[in-house]
N, C-alpha and C positions, 0 to 999 in steps of 0.2 A: 438283731430280729428279724425272723424269717418272714419273707415277702409271701403274700399270699398265692397260692397258685392260680388262683383266676385271676390275677394282675399281670400275670407273666403270661397269660395264653393270646394267639395269637393268632389269626386265620387268613390264609394268601389263598386268593382265586391265580391258579392257572392254567395256561391251555399249554396241550399237548406240543404242538409244534413250535410256537413259540421259547416256550419257558422249560418245557422235558429234553426233546430231543435231539441230539447232538450236542446237549450240555456236560461237562467233564464230569467226572469221577474221578476222585482224589482218595487219597488215603489220610489217616489218622496226623501224618506229617507234612500233608501239602506237597504229595507226589503225585501228579498225572499217572493216572493209569490206564485211561482210555475214556471213549462216550458213552452215555446210553442211549442206545435205540431199539429199545423197546420194555414197556410194561407189562408184567403179568398181575391181571387182576383176580378178584375173590368174584363170588357169584352171589347173587341177590338184587334188592332193587336199588343198592346203592352201593356196591363192591368197591371196594379199599385193594389198594396196590398189595402181592404179596412179595413183589422181588421185578429185578431190572435184568436187562440184558445190557453186558457191558461187552463193545468193541473196542481192539486196538486202533491208534490214531492214526492211522495208514485209509483205517473205511470211511469211507464219507458216506453223509446221511443218501444225497441221491442214488448210494447203490442200496440203500435199506428199503426207499419206497421204490425204487427199478426191479428188486427181487423180491419184495416183501413173501411173496407168495411161497417161497424158499428159502425162508428168512433162517430155517434151524440150519440148512447147509452152507453159510458163510462161513469162512474160514477165521478162526484167528476171535472169534465169542467165545462170552462165556455168560454163566447167568449167575445170581446174587441173592440169594434171600433178604429179603428187608431186613430182619433181625441185626444184619451186620452195618445197615445205613443210620448213621448218627443223627444227623441233620440234612438239611438243602438249606446251603445258607451263599449268598449273592451268586445264582443262579448255579452251583456247582451240589454235587451228592457228594455227602463227607462220610467215610467210613468209620467206623468204633477204630478199630486197629490199622498196622502195618499191613501192606497189600499180601507179606507172607505167613501171615495169620488169617486172614480172609480164606473163607469157604467158597471158589470157586467150580462151580461144576457144569459141567453138560447141561443146555437146552434141556429141559422136561418137557416131553411130549402132551403132558397130562395135564398144563396149564393154559389160560386162558389169554392170547395175546393181544394190546387192542394195536398194534401197527400190523400184527399178523391175520388180526381176525373181524377187525371193528373199522380201522380207518380206512378211505374211499369205500368202501362196500356199497350196494346200491342197496336201499330202504324203498322197503312196498307195506301197504298198508295191510289192512283184514282180507280184501280185494282182491288184493296181490294188483294192486295199482301200483305204478313206479310213481313215490315221491320223490326223489333226487337222494343223495350219496351223502356219508358221512363226512363231512369237510376239515374238522377237530374236535376236540373232545373237551371238553371243562374238569377240571378238577381243583379239590380242595384241602391245601394242606395247614396242618394242625399242629402248630412251631411247639408247643403245648405239650402233645404226649406223640409229635414225628408221627403222625399218619395220613395218607394221602388220597384220598377219597374220592370219588367219579360220581360228578353231579349230575350231569347231561353230554349232552353232543352238538355241535355245530351243522346245520343244513342249509344250502339257498343259493341265494344266484349269483352270492361273491364265492362260493367255494365251485361252480362250477366256473367261475373264469378264471379259478386258481389253476385251473387242469389246463387252458389254454397255452401258457409257458412264456410269456413275456410280461414285464411291464408295460409297453406300448400297449398290444394286446388289451392288458388289464384297463389303461387309461380311456381305453375308446372304446369298451363294452359300460366302463361306468357312465362316460357319457350318453352312449346312447339310453340307458336302463335309468339314467338320473338318482333318485333318492333312496330308489326300488332296490339296489344294489347294496345287499348287507344279509348277513347269516342270521339263520333263527335259533336261537337254544331250546333244545327240545329235553326234556326229563329224561334221563336214564331209566327208569320204572316205565318209560311209555313201551319196552322195550318187550317185547311180549317172547320171541324166539332168535336163537342165529343159527342159520340153517346154511351148512357146508357144501351140499350138494342137492339144487345149485346153488350157489353163494351169495347172499342176501341175507337183511336182516326185516324181519316183518315186525310192525309195530302194534299195539294193541288199539287203533282206531281208524276209520275209517276216512277218507278224506274226497271231499267231491271234486269233481272235476271241474278244472281253472281256480279251485280254491286255496290251492297252496302254491307257493311260490316258484316249483318247478313250473308245474303247467302255464302259469302267467311269462315264462320266461319263453315258452316253446310259442305264446300265442302273439309274443313280442317277434321274435323273431321272423317268423310266418309272414307279420305284417311291414317291419323293414324288409325282406329282400321278393317280396310276392311269389312265395311260396305256401303250400299246404301243412297244416299241421304236422302233418305225417313226416312230413320232407322235414321239416324243421327238429322234430325230437329224433331223426335219424342224425342227425347233422351233430346234434347235440350229444346222444351217446355215443357217438364216434369219438369223443374228445380223449384222450387218456393221459392221466399222469404222468410227468415225465420229466420233474424237476420241482423240489420242496423250495421255494423262497418265504420269507416273513411276508404273508399278503403280498407279494410284489412291494412292497414299501405301501401298499392301500392303508390309510387311518382306519385303527380301531376305534370303535363307537364304544364309548365311554357307558357303562349300565350299571347304575346305581344297586347296594346290596339289597332294597326292596325285591329287586327283579328278578331276584336268586329265592324268593319265598314260593315263588309257585312251583319251583323243582318240586317241595317237599309237602305244602299244603294239603292238594287232595290225595299225599297219604297219609295225612293223620287218622287215626282210628276214633280220636276221642272227639265225638261232635260238637263239644260245649269246646272244646281250644281250638277246631279248625273252622267256628264259627266266627269266635275271635281275631283269627287271620282273614278271614275272606272282609270281614268289616273293615279291617284296616284297609286293605288291598282296592276294595271299594272303594275308600274314601281318599286315599294317593291316587287313583285312578281318574277319578273326581276334579284332584286337585295338583293336576301334575307340576303343574310349575311353580305353586309353594311348596308342595314337597323339596322338588331338587335346592329353589334357595335355602330353605330351611338346612337340610343337612349340611350345606354349604357353612353357613351362617350362626345357627343353633347349636351350640355342639351339646346341652341336655337334650335336643332331641335327635341330634346324630350317634348317639350313644343308648337312647332308647329304642332304636330301630335296630340298631346293633346288635344290642343283647337279645330283642328277639326272635333276631337269624341266630344267632350262635346256642342260644337255645334249641333252635329246632334242629340243627349240625347233632347238637351233642345227644339228641332224644335218639336218631337214626343211627350213630354211630355208636352208641352204648347203651342204648335201649334205658335211657337214663329218664326216670319220669316226669311228666308235667308238672309244673306249679303253677295251676289255674288262677289261682287267684292274682302272682306276680303280674303274669301273662295281660289278662285282666287289667290290671291296674296301668300297666307300659301301653295298652293298647289305645285305654280311654287317655291317657295323656297327649299319646299322639294324635289322636282324632280331634281331642281339645287343640290340639296348638294347630293344626291344618283348619280346622272353622273359625278360629279367630280371624277379626280381620288386620 
C-alpha cells in the first residue's frame, strides 16, 4: 500500500547563516564538491530559491562576507540550478547526479542573490529613516516537494552585536542591554524595493522615532557613555561586518510555529480566512503561557496548529485554495482548548 503524500510532508525552518551558508554540496554518491556561498531567489511576496552558488573547499565563508560586493569575481565558483538539487539532508545539499553530469555554469548576472544583495544591507522605512540592517534570513524547506521558500529576515540589536567581531564583546553587550538583545523577525512581504544606488532596502511602513529596536540601542548607548544620540549613531554605523560566526555562541530563542503565522496572515486576501487566523492569534497572545504548555503536552493541539500553519505555506507556495470549513473547525478547536481551564 502506498503512503499518503500528506503523511510524508515535512517543513523545516532554516536560517541562512546557521543552516545554509558554508554547508557541503555533495553529488549522488556522497562525494564532496564544495560549499554553499549564496542563494538565487525569485521575485514575489515570498520568493523561492532558484539556484545556489557553489565554491571550492579552499574558499572560506569569511571571504564571501568580506568580498560579497564582488562575489561574482571570486575564483573557483559556479552556479547550479535548483533542478539539480535532490534534497537537503543532515545540513548537506545533495545533487541528483554525479558531478560530471551536473550543469555547472558561470554565475548569472540577471539573478537576485541573498548574500550579494540582501544580507547586511541597511533597512530604511518609507520616510527613508534608518531602521537597521538585514542580519539573517529565514527560509522554509519543504521535504515533500524539495522547495526552499524565503519567509522573512532578522533585524535587531543582536545583529548589530554580530558585527562587532568577538564573543567577548557580544557577552558584554548582552549584559549591557539585558533581555532586549534579540532579533526581530520581519516578514519578507514588507520589502517595498531593493535599491542598488544607493545600496539599501526600503520597507513598506513607517517607523516612529525611538519605537524601533535600533533607535532604542542608540538611546541606551548614549546614556551609558554620556554622549549625544547623534554620536552614538555614528559609532554604531561605523561598525563593519568582518567575520561570520554562529551568533558568537549566543543561544537562539525558540520561536513557536504560531509566531510564523504573522508572516503570512496579513497577505491573505480572503477576509473570512484572515479573520479566523486573527482570532486564533489574539487568543494565543492573551494566553501565551497556556499555549506553550499545550504545544509541548497536547499532541492533538500541536497537530492542529501545525496543520493550520502548513495550510498557509502551501497556499502561498502553490496557490492552493483554502478550505474555509476545515480552517474554522481547527481554529474553533484550538481556541476551545485555550479557554478551557
